[in-house]
C-alpha positions in Angstrom: 32.9 55.8 -41.8 32.5 58.2 -44.5 29.7 57.9 -47.1 32.1 57.8 -49.7 33.7 54.8 -48.4 30.4 52.6 -48.3 29.4 53.8 -51.8 33.1 52.5 -53.1 32.3 49.1 -51.1 28.9 48.7 -52.8 30.2 49.8 -56.5 33.2 46.9 -55.9 31.3 44.3 -55.0 28.8 45.2 -57.7 31.5 44.9 -60.1 33.1 41.7 -58.8 30.0 40.0 -58.6 29.3 41.5 -62.0 32.3 40.2 -63.7 32.0 36.8 -61.8 28.3 36.6 -63.2 29.6 37.8 -66.7 32.7 35.8 -67.4 32.8 32.3 -65.0 31.1 30.2 -66.6 28.7 28.2 -63.9 25.4 26.6 -63.6 22.5 29.0 -63.3 21.5 27.5 -60.1 25.0 28.2 -59.0 24.9 31.6 -59.8 21.4 32.2 -58.5 22.8 31.1 -55.0 25.9 33.0 -55.4 24.2 36.5 -55.9 21.4 35.8 -53.5 24.5 34.9 -51.0 26.4 38.0 -51.3 22.8 40.2 -51.9 22.3 38.6 -47.9 25.8 39.4 -46.7 25.6 43.2 -48.2 22.3 44.0 -46.9 23.6 42.3 -43.4 26.9 44.3 -43.3 25.0 48.0 -44.6 22.7 46.7 -41.2 25.6 46.5 -39.0 27.4 49.6 -40.2 24.1 51.8 -40.2 23.5 50.5 -36.4 20.1 48.6 -36.8 21.8 45.0 -36.5 23.5 44.6 -33.0 27.0 42.1 -33.3 26.9 39.2 -34.7 29.6 38.0 -32.4 26.7 36.9 -29.7 25.0 34.8 -32.2 26.2 31.1 -31.7 25.1 28.2 -33.7 24.6 24.7 -32.6 25.6 22.9 -29.7 28.9 21.7 -28.0 27.9 18.5 -26.5 28.5 19.2 -22.8 28.1 23.0 -22.7 
């Protein structure tokens, strides 16, 4: 994946987050949670992109009864 694509994704995510924080009225706690979720998602995306984090398909959350 070209580095310019990664930079473009980061710029688009940053601009969208800035627009949401600037122009959509929200409580500051909700903005903080939104910012944290976006930052964590971007970090996980970058770690997967550069191969430092394996695929997340094998991670299971919770248990299904009978398994």
